[in-house]
N, C-alpha and C positions, 0 to 999 in steps of 0.2 A: 482386459477391459476394466476400466475403473468402476467402482461401485457408485454409480451415479445417484442412487437413492440417498447417499450420504452427502451429496453436494450442497443441499440447503443447510445442513448442519455445519459443514466446513465454511460455507459462505458466512453464516451468522457469527462463527467464532472469529473469522478474519475481520468482519465488519466491526465487531466489538473493539478491535484495536483502533479503528478510525473514529468511532463515534465521539469520544471525548474531545477531539480536535474540531468537531463541528461547531463548537461554541465560539471559537475564535476565527474559524475559516468559513467559507461559503459552501453550504450543501447544495450541489448542482443537481444531483439525482439521488433519490432515495425511494427505490421501488424494489419489489422482490427480485433478488438476483443481481442487483446493480446499485452501487453506491459510489458517488463521486464527490470529492472535496476539492475546492479551488481556494487559492489564496486571494488576497485583496487585489484590487486593480494596481498594476505596476506602471508608473510613469515611464520607466525605462523601456518596458516592452509594449506599452500601450494596450494592455489587455490584462484580464485576470490570469494568474498563473496556476496551472494545474498542480495540485499537491499530491493526491493519492486517490486510488479507487480499488474496489474489489468487485469482481464480476464473475458470474457463472458462465462458463463457455461450454461447448459440446463435450469435451473430454477432460476438462480440468477447471479449477477455479484460479483466476488470475488476480494477483495483488500487485498493483502498480504503485511505485513509490518514487516520485520524481526527484526528491532530494538526493537520492543515491546517484542519479544521473548528473545533477548539478554539482554535487560535492562527492566525487568518486572516492575520496579518502575515507568516507564513512564505511566503505566496503572492506577496508583493510583488516578489520577485526572480526568479520563474520566467519562462522564455522564452515568447514568444507561441506557439511551436510546441507546447510542453507544455500551455499553457493551452487550446489547441484540443482537447486530448484530455480535458478535464475535463467530467464529467457531474455536475451537482449541486455540492455544496460540498466533497465529499471523495473523489470517485471519478474515476479516470482510465481511459478505455477505449482499447484498442489492437486493431487488426485485422491488423497486420503487425509484423515485427521492426524495431524502431527503436532501435538500440544507443545512439546519442547521447542520445536522450530517456530511455532507461533509466538511463544514467549520471546524468543530471540528477535523475531520480526517486530514485535511490539517495542522492544528496546531500541531497535534500529529506527523505527518510526519516530520514537520520542527524540532521538538524537537528530534525525532529519528535520523534525518540526522546530527544534531549538535553533538550528542553523537557518532554516527558512525564515523564522521570525527575526533572528539577529540581522539578517540581510534585508529586512523590511519587505518581505514578500508576503 
């Protein structure tokens, strides 16, 4: 059973990865345990595009990063350790504090944001 009392700390450390992007993207939700960022309105898709979020779930913390779904080549260089935390095509789940993996995830988020902006999303 995960140490759920650490979940708020894990959430905050993952949220720190996303907060700097809130200046250029739209903060959709910013409440305890849930933070969502969207891109600008897309003429192509006729809606704001989801960029990323972090959320406390019952048994883990989920970090969703849509650019890795949109640009799967971003995943070619991630470590096997980070890959083990993937659930589906754009979600990373954590049950404990993993600072090294969070740093790798921050770098992946930066790369994803650069691609997202380059593609005008």
